[in-house]
N, C-alpha and C positions, 0 to 999 in steps of 0.2 A: 547549666546543661551544655554539653559539648555540641558544637555545630557540625553539620556534615563536612564543611570545608576543613575544620580543624581536625576532625577524625581522619579524613583522607590525607591531609598533610602529614600527620604523624605516621600513618601507614606507609606513605611514600618514602618518608625518611627511613623507616625501619627496613623496607625492602631494598632501598639503595645501599644502606649500611651492610645488610646481610649479603648482598650480591657482590660487593666490592667494587672498586673503581673501573674495572676493565671488562665487566660483563656486557653481553649484548643487550640491546633493547629493540623494540619495534620501530623506533625512529631511525630511518635509513641514515647510515653513516655515523650514528651516535652510539658511543658506549655509555655506561652508567655515569661516568665522570662528566661527559658532555651534557647529559640530561640534567644532572644535578646543577651544573653551571647555568644551564638555561633557566631553571626554576629560580635560582638566586638572582640572576640578572633581571629577570622579569619583575621581581619584587623590589629590588634595591637600586636598579639603574634604569629608570624609565626613559632616560635620554637615549639609551641604547636599545631597550626593549621595543621601542616604537618601530624599529626596523622590521618587525613582523608584519606591520601594516603599511609602512611607507618604504617602498623600494629604494628611495634615495638614501635611506639610513641603514640599508642592509649591510653594507661593508663595515660600518661602525659597530653594528650589533655583533657581527661575526668576530671582529677584533676584540671587543670587550668580553664576549663570551669565552674566547680562547684564553684571555688573560685570567678569567675566573677559573677556567678548567685547569690551569696550571697551579692553582692554590692547593694546599693539602686537602685531601678528600674528606677527612674528618671535619675540617673547618666548614666545607660546603654542607655536609650533613647537619652540622650544628646550626648553621644559618637557616636552613630549611625548617628545622624543628622550632627554632625561636621565632620564626616568622618575620614579617616586614618591620622596618624601622618605624619609629614613632610618627614621622612626618608622612608616612605612606597612607594613601586612601584605603589600602587593604586592611588597615587596622580597624576600620569601621565594619562592624559585624555584617551589615546588610551588603556592603560592597564585597567583602570577603566571600560571603555566600553566593552572591550573584556572579562573581568573576572566577572563583576558584573551585567550586564543587566539581564541575566537569573537568577542569584543568588537572586537578590532582587525581581524580578517579582515573582518567585516561592515562596519565603518566604512570600511576601505580600499576595499571594493567600493562603498560608498555614494558615495565620491568618484569612482572610476573609471567607474561605470556611469551616472552623471549627465551624463557628457561624451558628445558625439556620436562615433559610429564606434568605440565600445568593443568589445572582444572578450573572451571568457571567458579567464581565466588557466588555464594547464595546471599543476595542482598536482602536486607530487611525491607518490608513493604513501604515504609515511610521514605526510605532513601530511594527505592525504585521509583516511587511516585515523584520524588524531587527531580530525578534524572529525566523522567518522562515529561514533566512540566517544562524543563529546559529544552527538550527536543521539540515540543510543540511551538516554542518561540523561535527556535533557530533552524528548524528543518529546511525551510525554503532557502535560506542562505547556504547551508551546508550542502544541499542537494542540487544547487542551481546548475551544475555542470553535468548532471546525469544525462546520458544519451537517450534515455527513454523516460516515460512517466514512472514515478517512484512513490509508493505508498508504504508507510511504516505501520505495522500492526503488532500490538502487544497481546499476550495470551488472553486477556479479558475481552478482547475484541475492539478496544479503542484504537483509532487510526489517526494518522496525520499525513497530509500530503507533503512530500519533500520536493517533488518536481512534477509540474503539470505536463502532460504529453501523452502520446499514444505510440506504440502499445504501452500498457502499464505492467510493471512488475511490483509485486507486493513482497516486502521483506518482513518476515515474522520472527519475533524473538522477544526475550525479556528486555526491559528498558536499558539495562546496562549493556547488553549485547548490541542493541540497536544504536546505542551511543557510540560504541567502538566502531561499528560498521560505518556510521555516517561521518565519523571523524577520520576516515581514511584507513582504518585497520580492518578492511574487509576480510583478508585472509585469516585473521585471528579471531573473528567474531562468530559466535554460534548463532547464525541467522539462516533461516530457510527462505529461499526465493521461489516465488510462484508466478508464472506467466508464460508467455510464448517462449519456446526454447531459444529462438534467435534473439529475442529481447533480453533474456537472462544472460546469454553469452555476451552481448554487447555491454551489459552492465558489469559483468565480471571482468571484462577486459579493460574497463576504464580505471584509471588511477587518479581521477580528478575529484572524487568526493572529498568533502572537508574544505579547509582553507587552502 
């Protein structure tokens, strides 16, 4: 049975291939070629990918990613489709699911939603629940810089606190949309905000959600 991570990986590869190497993405400053290089470096060059977490390695990460971005675009797509090398921990199903479900979903949407006339995907309930489960575990980390209290609410009424504080703003939407919102794609997420007008405005002005 195909895992969520594998399915989203193949969808991301298809979207990148269809868009071509120079299409826009939601990642500021990145075209599709840069996004493809990022995905490959993350899986195949952990020595450089650590720059996402360790500022001291950021220059190395940027240098290695630029080197990969110079490779033929079809090679990058092939490397994404075939997945990580044998020695990578990402080859373990549990690790792949834990680390890549959201990564590939968000980046697939980064490609889709940067194109004109995009529409939200209708996610199957099992996948939506998988995204929500991950939000429950990561919401506090992703929402730590929110300037007001922030609660996430899905259509069935389930909620998770992303940031404690007052006044409180409630962001309502499907799990996939709330995922995009909390990962810093607020402008492209179909999310409704409810709360005091000033609190909503403060939240809309912040660009600090996510990592």
